[in-house]
Structure formats: structure tokens, C-alpha cells
py3Dmol code that shows the C-alpha trace and the ligand (Angstrom):
import py3Dmol

protein = """\
ATOM      1  CA  MET A   1      18.374  99.877  40.247  1.00  0.00           C
ATOM      2  CA  ASN A   2      20.694  97.676  38.206  1.00  0.00           C
ATOM      3  CA  VAL A   3      20.399  97.665  34.433  1.00  0.00           C
ATOM      4  CA  ILE A   4      21.993  94.734  32.619  1.00  0.00           C
ATOM      5  CA  VAL A   5      22.378  94.888  28.855  1.00  0.00           C
ATOM      6  CA  THR A   6      23.079  91.632  27.060  1.00  0.00           C
ATOM      7  CA  ASP A   7      24.380  91.178  23.520  1.00  0.00           C
ATOM      8  CA  ASN A   8      21.341  89.209  22.375  1.00  0.00           C
ATOM      9  CA  PRO A   9      17.900  88.098  23.621  1.00  0.00           C
ATOM     10  CA  GLU A  10      19.009  84.554  24.472  1.00  0.00           C
ATOM     11  CA  GLN A  11      21.613  85.902  26.917  1.00  0.00           C
ATOM     12  CA  ALA A  12      18.915  88.042  28.562  1.00  0.00           C
ATOM     13  CA  PHE A  13      16.656  84.990  28.965  1.00  0.00           C
ATOM     14  CA  GLN A  14      19.525  82.905  30.347  1.00  0.00           C
ATOM     15  CA  CYS A  15      20.439  85.652  32.795  1.00  0.00           C
ATOM     16  CA  ILE A  16      16.878  85.834  34.184  1.00  0.00           C
ATOM     17  CA  ALA A  17      16.422  82.048  34.236  1.00  0.00           C
ATOM     18  CA  ASP A  18      19.630  81.797  36.295  1.00  0.00           C
ATOM     19  CA  MET A  19      18.386  84.459  38.739  1.00  0.00           C
ATOM     20  CA  ILE A  20      15.119  82.575  39.228  1.00  0.00           C
ATOM     21  CA  ALA A  21      16.911  79.220  39.558  1.00  0.00           C
ATOM     22  CA  ASN A  22      19.272  80.717  42.151  1.00  0.00           C
ATOM     23  CA  GLU A  23      16.304  82.065  44.109  1.00  0.00           C
ATOM     24  CA  ILE A  24      14.688  78.605  44.087  1.00  0.00           C
ATOM     25  CA  ARG A  25      17.940  77.030  45.341  1.00  0.00           C
ATOM     26  CA  ARG A  26      18.677  79.772  47.894  1.00  0.00           C
ATOM     27  CA  SER A  27      15.402  79.685  49.790  1.00  0.00           C
ATOM     28  CA  SER A  28      13.815  76.730  51.579  1.00  0.00           C
ATOM     29  CA  THR A  29      10.369  78.177  50.732  1.00  0.00           C
ATOM     30  CA  PRO A  30      10.776  80.300  47.575  1.00  0.00           C
ATOM     31  CA  VAL A  31       7.811  82.459  46.585  1.00  0.00           C
ATOM     32  CA  LEU A  32       7.918  83.615  42.982  1.00  0.00           C
ATOM     33  CA  GLY A  33       5.791  86.181  41.186  1.00  0.00           C
ATOM     34  CA  LEU A  34       5.355  85.036  37.589  1.00  0.00           C
ATOM     35  CA  ALA A  35       4.364  86.723  34.339  1.00  0.00           C
ATOM     36  CA  THR A  36       3.104  85.544  30.959  1.00  0.00           C
ATOM     37  CA  GLY A  37       3.520  86.729  27.355  1.00  0.00           C
ATOM     38  CA  ARG A  38       5.874  86.006  24.488  1.00  0.00           C
ATOM     39  CA  THR A  39       9.032  87.116  26.310  1.00  0.00           C
ATOM     40  CA  MET A  40       8.451  84.810  29.269  1.00  0.00           C
ATOM     41  CA  GLU A  41       8.018  81.664  27.147  1.00  0.00           C
ATOM     42  CA  ASN A  42      11.773  81.696  26.641  1.00  0.00           C
ATOM     43  CA  ILE A  43      12.528  81.932  30.340  1.00  0.00           C
ATOM     44  CA  TYR A  44      10.185  79.052  31.209  1.00  0.00           C
ATOM     45  CA  ARG A  45      11.785  76.955  28.445  1.00  0.00           C
ATOM     46  CA  LEU A  46      15.185  77.386  30.141  1.00  0.00           C
ATOM     47  CA  LEU A  47      13.806  76.635  33.621  1.00  0.00           C
ATOM     48  CA  VAL A  48      12.106  73.470  32.337  1.00  0.00           C
ATOM     49  CA  GLN A  49      15.416  72.448  30.724  1.00  0.00           C
ATOM     50  CA  GLN A  50      17.216  72.854  34.052  1.00  0.00           C
ATOM     51  CA  HIS A  51      14.525  70.843  35.832  1.00  0.00           C
ATOM     52  CA  LYS A  52      14.635  68.033  33.258  1.00  0.00           C
ATOM     53  CA  ALA A  53      18.419  67.918  33.592  1.00  0.00           C
ATOM     54  CA  GLY A  54      17.911  67.272  37.330  1.00  0.00           C
ATOM     55  CA  ALA A  55      19.368  70.640  38.314  1.00  0.00           C
ATOM     56  CA  LEU A  56      16.244  72.401  39.613  1.00  0.00           C
ATOM     57  CA  ASP A  57      13.694  71.186  42.155  1.00  0.00           C
ATOM     58  CA  PHE A  58      10.385  73.095  42.324  1.00  0.00           C
ATOM     59  CA  SER A  59       8.844  70.977  45.100  1.00  0.00           C
ATOM     60  CA  ASP A  60       9.091  73.753  47.733  1.00  0.00           C
ATOM     61  CA  THR A  61       8.230  76.604  45.366  1.00  0.00           C
ATOM     62  CA  THR A  62       5.060  78.690  45.596  1.00  0.00           C
ATOM     63  CA  SER A  63       4.069  81.016  42.760  1.00  0.00           C
ATOM     64  CA  PHE A  64       1.625  83.830  42.113  1.00  0.00           C
ATOM     65  CA  ASN A  65       0.926  84.961  38.567  1.00  0.00           C
ATOM     66  CA  LEU A  66       0.432  88.629  37.897  1.00  0.00           C
ATOM     67  CA  ASP A  67      -2.782  88.516  35.922  1.00  0.00           C
ATOM     68  CA  GLU A  68      -5.586  86.716  34.097  1.00  0.00           C
ATOM     69  CA  TYR A  69      -8.237  87.692  31.544  1.00  0.00           C
ATOM     70  CA  VAL A  70     -11.757  88.148  32.899  1.00  0.00           C
ATOM     71  CA  GLY A  71     -14.197  85.623  31.441  1.00  0.00           C
ATOM     72  CA  LEU A  72     -11.667  82.992  30.360  1.00  0.00           C
ATOM     73  CA  ALA A  73     -11.868  79.628  32.137  1.00  0.00           C
ATOM     74  CA  PRO A  74      -8.588  77.952  33.160  1.00  0.00           C
ATOM     75  CA  THR A  75      -9.176  75.406  30.384  1.00  0.00           C
ATOM     76  CA  ASP A  76      -9.454  78.103  27.705  1.00  0.00           C
ATOM     77  CA  PRO A  77      -6.323  77.889  25.505  1.00  0.00           C
ATOM     78  CA  ASN A  78      -5.962  81.694  25.656  1.00  0.00           C
ATOM     79  CA  SER A  79      -6.172  81.922  29.433  1.00  0.00           C
ATOM     80  CA  TYR A  80      -3.036  82.569  31.437  1.00  0.00           C
ATOM     81  CA  HIS A  81      -3.835  79.469  33.515  1.00  0.00           C
ATOM     82  CA  HIS A  82      -3.513  77.451  30.343  1.00  0.00           C
ATOM     83  CA  TYR A  83      -0.369  79.324  29.289  1.00  0.00           C
ATOM     84  CA  MET A  84       1.310  78.518  32.613  1.00  0.00           C
ATOM     85  CA  GLN A  85       0.367  74.842  32.394  1.00  0.00           C
ATOM     86  CA  ASP A  86       1.698  74.703  28.854  1.00  0.00           C
ATOM     87  CA  HIS A  87       4.962  76.503  29.477  1.00  0.00           C
ATOM     88  CA  LEU A  88       5.882  75.627  33.052  1.00  0.00           C
ATOM     89  CA  PHE A  89       3.588  73.894  35.520  1.00  0.00           C
ATOM     90  CA  ALA A  90       2.994  70.689  33.518  1.00  0.00           C
ATOM     91  CA  HIS A  91       6.738  70.167  33.084  1.00  0.00           C
ATOM     92  CA  VAL A  92       8.103  70.726  36.595  1.00  0.00           C
ATOM     93  CA  ASN A  93       7.478  69.216  40.048  1.00  0.00           C
ATOM     94  CA  MET A  94       5.547  72.128  41.525  1.00  0.00           C
ATOM     95  CA  GLU A  95       2.533  71.239  43.676  1.00  0.00           C
ATOM     96  CA  ALA A  96      -0.664  72.374  41.927  1.00  0.00           C
ATOM     97  CA  SER A  97      -1.992  73.858  45.172  1.00  0.00           C
ATOM     98  CA  ARG A  98       1.021  76.181  45.337  1.00  0.00           C
ATOM     99  CA  ALA A  99       0.721  77.527  41.769  1.00  0.00           C
ATOM    100  CA  HIS A 100      -1.635  80.497  41.963  1.00  0.00           C
ATOM    101  CA  VAL A 101      -3.202  82.319  39.013  1.00  0.00           C
ATOM    102  CA  PRO A 102      -6.119  84.735  39.550  1.00  0.00           C
ATOM    103  CA  ASN A 103      -9.467  83.168  38.639  1.00  0.00           C
ATOM    104  CA  GLY A 104     -10.959  85.186  35.773  1.00  0.00           C
ATOM    105  CA  ILE A 105     -14.312  83.407  36.046  1.00  0.00           C
ATOM    106  CA  ALA A 106     -14.760  83.796  39.811  1.00  0.00           C
ATOM    107  CA  PRO A 107     -18.422  84.578  40.579  1.00  0.00           C
ATOM    108  CA  GLU A 108     -17.384  87.682  42.517  1.00  0.00           C
ATOM    109  CA  LEU A 109     -14.263  89.184  41.053  1.00  0.00           C
ATOM    110  CA  GLU A 110     -13.712  91.680  43.864  1.00  0.00           C
ATOM    111  CA  VAL A 111     -13.742  88.824  46.377  1.00  0.00           C
ATOM    112  CA  GLU A 112     -11.288  86.874  44.213  1.00  0.00           C
ATOM    113  CA  CYS A 113      -8.938  89.894  44.200  1.00  0.00           C
ATOM    114  CA  ALA A 114      -9.110  90.226  47.994  1.00  0.00           C
ATOM    115  CA  HIS A 115      -8.443  86.473  48.398  1.00  0.00           C
ATOM    116  CA  TYR A 116      -5.465  86.743  46.046  1.00  0.00           C
ATOM    117  CA  GLU A 117      -3.920  89.531  48.107  1.00  0.00           C
ATOM    118  CA  ALA A 118      -4.553  87.516  51.286  1.00  0.00           C
ATOM    119  CA  ALA A 119      -2.949  84.401  49.761  1.00  0.00           C
ATOM    120  CA  ILE A 120       0.209  86.353  48.853  1.00  0.00           C
ATOM    121  CA  HIS A 121       0.338  87.710  52.382  1.00  0.00           C
ATOM    122  CA  ALA A 122      -0.220  84.239  53.910  1.00  0.00           C
ATOM    123  CA  ALA A 123       2.668  82.871  51.819  1.00  0.00           C
ATOM    124  CA  GLY A 124       4.966  85.452  53.416  1.00  0.00           C
ATOM    125  CA  GLY A 125       5.052  87.818  50.419  1.00  0.00           C
ATOM    126  CA  ILE A 126       6.839  87.451  47.103  1.00  0.00           C
ATOM    127  CA  ASP A 127      10.620  86.963  47.114  1.00  0.00           C
ATOM    128  CA  LEU A 128      11.237  87.576  43.421  1.00  0.00           C
ATOM    129  CA  GLN A 129       8.740  89.120  41.005  1.00  0.00           C
ATOM    130  CA  LEU A 130       9.301  88.560  37.287  1.00  0.00           C
ATOM    131  CA  LEU A 131       8.019  91.393  35.081  1.00  0.00           C
ATOM    132  CA  GLY A 132       7.683  92.203  31.406  1.00  0.00           C
ATOM    133  CA  ILE A 133       6.669  95.568  29.983  1.00  0.00           C
ATOM    134  CA  GLY A 134       3.833  96.241  27.565  1.00  0.00           C
ATOM    135  CA  GLU A 135       3.628  98.917  24.874  1.00  0.00           C
ATOM    136  CA  THR A 136       1.550 101.091  27.234  1.00  0.00           C
ATOM    137  CA  GLY A 137       4.274 100.816  29.871  1.00  0.00           C
ATOM    138  CA  HIS A 138       2.170  98.390  31.898  1.00  0.00           C
ATOM    139  CA  ILE A 139       3.607  95.889  34.351  1.00  0.00           C
ATOM    140  CA  GLY A 140       1.124  93.105  34.967  1.00  0.00           C
ATOM    141  CA  PHE A 141      -1.977  94.617  33.389  1.00  0.00           C
ATOM    142  CA  ASN A 142      -1.607  97.961  35.162  1.00  0.00           C
ATOM    143  CA  GLU A 143      -2.703 100.183  32.305  1.00  0.00           C
ATOM    144  CA  PRO A 144      -2.215 103.938  32.439  1.00  0.00           C
ATOM    145  CA  PRO A 145      -3.054 105.510  34.769  1.00  0.00           C
ATOM    146  CA  SER A 146      -2.545 103.049  37.645  1.00  0.00           C
ATOM    147  CA  ALA A 147      -1.980 104.303  41.159  1.00  0.00           C
ATOM    148  CA  PHE A 148       1.329 103.240  42.673  1.00  0.00           C
ATOM    149  CA  ASP A 149      -0.544 102.001  45.746  1.00  0.00           C
ATOM    150  CA  SER A 150      -3.074  99.978  43.694  1.00  0.00           C
ATOM    151  CA  ARG A 151      -3.766  96.393  44.758  1.00  0.00           C
ATOM    152  CA  THR A 152      -5.090  93.324  42.929  1.00  0.00           C
ATOM    153  CA  ARG A 153      -8.224  94.444  41.082  1.00  0.00           C
ATOM    154  CA  VAL A 154     -10.290  94.331  37.902  1.00  0.00           C
ATOM    155  CA  VAL A 155      -8.940  96.584  35.165  1.00  0.00           C
ATOM    156  CA  HIS A 156     -10.069  97.662  31.712  1.00  0.00           C
ATOM    157  CA  LEU A 157      -7.476  96.741  29.092  1.00  0.00           C
ATOM    158  CA  ASP A 158      -6.127  99.526  26.919  1.00  0.00           C
ATOM    159  CA  GLU A 159      -6.838  99.260  23.171  1.00  0.00           C
ATOM    160  CA  VAL A 160      -3.054  99.245  22.586  1.00  0.00           C
ATOM    161  CA  THR A 161      -2.718  96.170  24.819  1.00  0.00           C
ATOM    162  CA  ARG A 162      -5.632  94.385  23.150  1.00  0.00           C
ATOM    163  CA  ARG A 163      -3.912  94.932  19.810  1.00  0.00           C
ATOM    164  CA  GLN A 164      -0.518  93.878  21.266  1.00  0.00           C
ATOM    165  CA  ASN A 165      -2.011  90.605  22.550  1.00  0.00           C
ATOM    166  CA  SER A 166      -4.299  89.906  19.584  1.00  0.00           C
ATOM    167  CA  CYS A 167      -1.842  87.412  18.046  1.00  0.00           C
ATOM    168  CA  MET A 168      -3.271  84.849  20.492  1.00  0.00           C
ATOM    169  CA  PHE A 169      -6.807  85.696  19.335  1.00  0.00           C
ATOM    170  CA  ASP A 170      -6.630  85.238  15.528  1.00  0.00           C
ATOM    171  CA  ASN A 171      -5.113  88.733  15.251  1.00  0.00           C
ATOM    172  CA  ASP A 172      -8.491  90.204  16.162  1.00  0.00           C
ATOM    173  CA  PRO A 173      -8.193  92.801  18.984  1.00  0.00           C
ATOM    174  CA  ASP A 174     -11.968  92.629  19.484  1.00  0.00           C
ATOM    175  CA  ARG A 175     -11.636  88.990  20.561  1.00  0.00           C
ATOM    176  CA  VAL A 176      -9.157  89.925  23.322  1.00  0.00           C
ATOM    177  CA  PRO A 177     -11.143  90.223  26.576  1.00  0.00           C
ATOM    178  CA  SER A 178     -11.807  93.833  27.546  1.00  0.00           C
ATOM    179  CA  HIS A 179     -11.053  93.274  31.242  1.00  0.00           C
ATOM    180  CA  ALA A 180      -8.493  91.458  33.363  1.00  0.00           C
ATOM    181  CA  LEU A 181      -7.552  90.796  36.972  1.00  0.00           C
ATOM    182  CA  THR A 182      -4.114  92.075  37.821  1.00  0.00           C
ATOM    183  CA  MET A 183      -1.909  92.486  40.849  1.00  0.00           C
ATOM    184  CA  GLY A 184      -1.684  96.216  41.506  1.00  0.00           C
ATOM    185  CA  VAL A 185       1.447  98.332  41.227  1.00  0.00           C
ATOM    186  CA  GLY A 186       1.484  98.460  45.031  1.00  0.00           C
ATOM    187  CA  THR A 187       1.244  94.651  45.212  1.00  0.00           C
ATOM    188  CA  ILE A 188       4.194  94.394  42.818  1.00  0.00           C
ATOM    189  CA  LEU A 189       6.274  96.948  44.732  1.00  0.00           C
ATOM    190  CA  ASP A 190       5.800  94.883  47.903  1.00  0.00           C
ATOM    191  CA  ALA A 191       7.872  92.020  46.417  1.00  0.00           C
ATOM    192  CA  ARG A 192      11.343  91.821  47.944  1.00  0.00           C
ATOM    193  CA  ARG A 193      13.035  91.787  44.547  1.00  0.00           C
ATOM    194  CA  LEU A 194      11.875  92.870  41.071  1.00  0.00           C
ATOM    195  CA  VAL A 195      13.339  91.642  37.783  1.00  0.00           C
ATOM    196  CA  LEU A 196      12.042  93.197  34.574  1.00  0.00           C
ATOM    197  CA  VAL A 197      13.024  91.846  31.170  1.00  0.00           C
ATOM    198  CA  ALA A 198      12.509  93.414  27.744  1.00  0.00           C
ATOM    199  CA  VAL A 199      13.958  92.382  24.387  1.00  0.00           C
ATOM    200  CA  GLY A 200      13.643  93.710  20.858  1.00  0.00           C
ATOM    201  CA  LYS A 201      13.528  97.124  19.201  1.00  0.00           C
ATOM    202  CA  GLY A 202       9.758  97.281  19.691  1.00  0.00           C
ATOM    203  CA  LYS A 203      10.303  97.797  23.429  1.00  0.00           C
ATOM    204  CA  ALA A 204      13.079 100.421  23.113  1.00  0.00           C
ATOM    205  CA  ALA A 205      10.924 103.574  23.294  1.00  0.00           C
ATOM    206  CA  ILE A 206       8.790 102.486  26.260  1.00  0.00           C
ATOM    207  CA  VAL A 207      11.845 101.117  28.108  1.00  0.00           C
ATOM    208  CA  ASN A 208      13.551 104.488  27.730  1.00  0.00           C
ATOM    209  CA  GLU A 209      10.422 106.290  28.915  1.00  0.00           C
ATOM    210  CA  ALA A 210      10.148 104.003  31.966  1.00  0.00           C
ATOM    211  CA  LEU A 211      13.833 104.407  32.873  1.00  0.00           C
ATOM    212  CA  ASN A 212      14.448 108.050  31.933  1.00  0.00           C
ATOM    213  CA  GLY A 213      11.030 109.727  31.858  1.00  0.00           C
ATOM    214  CA  PRO A 214       9.146 111.039  34.868  1.00  0.00           C
ATOM    215  CA  ILE A 215       8.212 108.512  37.558  1.00  0.00           C
ATOM    216  CA  SER A 216       4.527 108.654  36.794  1.00  0.00           C
ATOM    217  CA  GLU A 217       1.320 106.689  37.148  1.00  0.00           C
ATOM    218  CA  THR A 218       0.886 107.039  33.375  1.00  0.00           C
ATOM    219  CA  VAL A 219       3.854 104.639  32.910  1.00  0.00           C
ATOM    220  CA  SER A 220       3.414 101.886  35.504  1.00  0.00           C
ATOM    221  CA  ALA A 221       6.866 100.439  34.829  1.00  0.00           C
ATOM    222  CA  SER A 222       8.485 103.697  36.001  1.00  0.00           C
ATOM    223  CA  ALA A 223       7.363 102.673  39.523  1.00  0.00           C
ATOM    224  CA  ILE A 224      10.089 100.068  39.720  1.00  0.00           C
ATOM    225  CA  ARG A 225      12.601 102.925  40.071  1.00  0.00           C
ATOM    226  CA  LEU A 226      11.106 103.428  43.549  1.00  0.00           C
ATOM    227  CA  HIS A 227      12.077  99.880  44.574  1.00  0.00           C
ATOM    228  CA  ASP A 228      15.388  99.352  46.348  1.00  0.00           C
ATOM    229  CA  ASN A 229      16.102  95.921  44.824  1.00  0.00           C
ATOM    230  CA  ALA A 230      15.184  96.071  41.144  1.00  0.00           C
ATOM    231  CA  THR A 231      17.056  94.727  38.132  1.00  0.00           C
ATOM    232  CA  ILE A 232      16.244  95.490  34.515  1.00  0.00           C
ATOM    233  CA  ILE A 233      17.573  93.114  31.865  1.00  0.00           C
ATOM    234  CA  LEU A 234      17.577  94.319  28.274  1.00  0.00           C
ATOM    235  CA  ASP A 235      19.098  93.102  25.057  1.00  0.00           C
ATOM    236  CA  THR A 236      20.923  95.723  22.964  1.00  0.00           C
ATOM    237  CA  ALA A 237      17.826  96.317  20.794  1.00  0.00           C
ATOM    238  CA  ALA A 238      15.543  97.047  23.774  1.00  0.00           C
ATOM    239  CA  ALA A 239      18.293  99.263  25.244  1.00  0.00           C
ATOM    240  CA  SER A 240      18.868 101.162  21.986  1.00  0.00           C
ATOM    241  CA  ASP A 241      16.874 104.291  22.969  1.00  0.00           C
ATOM    242  CA  TRP A 242      18.157 104.235  26.530  1.00  0.00           C
ATOM    243  CA  LYS A 243      20.464 107.168  27.065  1.00  0.00           C
ATOM    244  CA  ARG A 244      22.441 106.280  30.183  1.00  0.00           C
ATOM    245  CA  THR A 245      26.001 105.105  29.869  1.00  0.00           C
ATOM    246  CA  THR A 246      26.510 103.111  33.061  1.00  0.00           C
ATOM    247  CA  ARG A 247      25.770  99.472  32.310  1.00  0.00           C
ATOM    248  CA  TRP A 248      26.255  96.189  34.076  1.00  0.00           C
ATOM    249  CA  ARG A 249      26.798  92.955  32.267  1.00  0.00           C
ATOM    250  CA  CYS A 250      25.285  89.645  33.219  1.00  0.00           C
TER     251      CYS A 250
END
"""
ligand_1 = """\
16
F6R
C 1.539 89.360 31.448
C 2.216 90.591 31.870
C 2.460 91.663 30.871
C 3.531 91.262 29.844
C 3.771 92.391 28.838
C 4.811 92.007 27.780
O 1.419 88.466 32.546
O 2.551 90.727 33.001
O 2.841 92.835 31.556
O 4.730 90.960 30.521
O 2.566 92.721 28.205
O 4.304 90.978 26.997
P 5.173 90.336 25.815
O 6.287 89.578 26.437
O 4.208 89.415 25.103
O 5.651 91.471 24.966
"""
view = py3Dmol.view(width=600, height=400)
view.addModel(protein, "pdb")
view.setStyle({"model": 0}, {"cartoon": {"style": "trace"}})
view.addModel(ligand_1, "xyz")
view.setStyle({"model": 1}, {"stick": {}})
view.zoomTo()
view.show()
């Protein structure tokens, strides 16, 4: 596992955006695993900039988002479908049929989850999976405890996560849906490369727990230490509780 510590958040975002852009250029059929949330907005902004400057072609790219709220239609401004349109898909030349986000209003959610797993498999698996980390230590919406062999499924969102994400819902945690569809930890670990990004002091304690604490199903992010091609990118604030001394620079 490589850990890269950057001097400021913008350098962390640039570092990840460059990794994703290189993956898109390297492969003739890149398959990306994408995430949402406040951190990722910055990375999509940089990728859109590169595309608009003529330096990045998404026409052969396929993507699979990690998660979606149950009960929110793709047109709902708080859905992750809508988020992805807003921040990435509407601004780049990716084919709509190749941009996958789980359907949170599917009539049979279990069937939707099975189809999602099958679609990832049919695409040849994920080359590079982008990850953030939540206050509960979740990756995707894998709240504690989540089995390391879990697959795409319906999960109950932790109260901590509903509070964390309430800024999109008039700061009212009760308005945040109680359930979501998420790729499982096992689905995530199947990706050929993992890149996790965290910035800000607010992430320092959980980052340290994920990197230095026990590898445990109570902190889903600790699972990435089991992967043989994982990179963690932190700014100095997110790395401030992290005790190790060996660091790589971007
Ligand atoms: C969302 C996702 C989550 C977020 C995490 C951090 O698709 O995968 O695991 O990455 O909750 O969110 P922010 O960046 O808003 O702190």
C-alpha cells in the first residue's frame, strides 16, 4: 500500500485526477469505479477541465458508481445519479449507456444489485476504483460491520452517515434516506487498483484507524490494506493523526 501525503488538498485532488486521466489514456477500454461526495467534486472539476482543454477523451470509458440512495429517482437533485450528471457526465464525452449508477428506485432492489454485479463482470471488472472514506470508516456505503466478502446489496445507513450527509438535505438527518444500494467490500476489493482520497482534519482520526488499527469489518476502509495495488492520498491535515513515518510524495 502506498500512502501519498500532499501539502494541501488541491495537490491531493490534482494527484488523483492525474491518476484517473492516465488510466483513461493507458487503456483502450478503461473501466472506472466512481464515488460521490464533497471530496470527489474537486476531482471531477479537474477531469472536466482536462476534457474541455482537449486533453482527455472519455469516449471509450465505462464507469460504475459505488452507491445510490434507495427511493431517490435519478432526477432527484439529491440522488447520486443527479450528482454525477452535474459534476461529470454532462460535461464530458462519455456514452450514457456506459455510465452506470445503481438504480435506487428499481422495483426489486435485490435484482438490481445482482444485475449491477453482473454488469461489472461483463465489462471485464474495474481497472481503477476511486474511494472516499466516511466518518464511520465506510467505503462506498459499507457501514460497520460489513463483511469483507460482501457484494452489491441494500444497506441501512448509519446515523453518523445520515448526519454527515445531511448538508444536502437542508441539514436535516431525518431527510437523508435510511437505506442505500452499495457495492460490497468484496466488490471493491475485486478492482485491479484502489485509490482512496481523504482531506481535512475531520478525516484524520478515521484515516489513522483505517491505516493503523486492526483490519476489521467494523472499519470497512481497513480492508484496502488487504489489496495488493492500493494507494491512499491524504493532505497533511487528514494525515495528522497518522503515526507512520514512511511517506511518498505525489
Ligand atoms: C459516496 C461514497 C462515500 C464517500 C464518503 C466521503 O459515493 O462512496 O464513501 O466517499 O462518505 O464523503 P465526503 O467526501 O462527502 O466526505
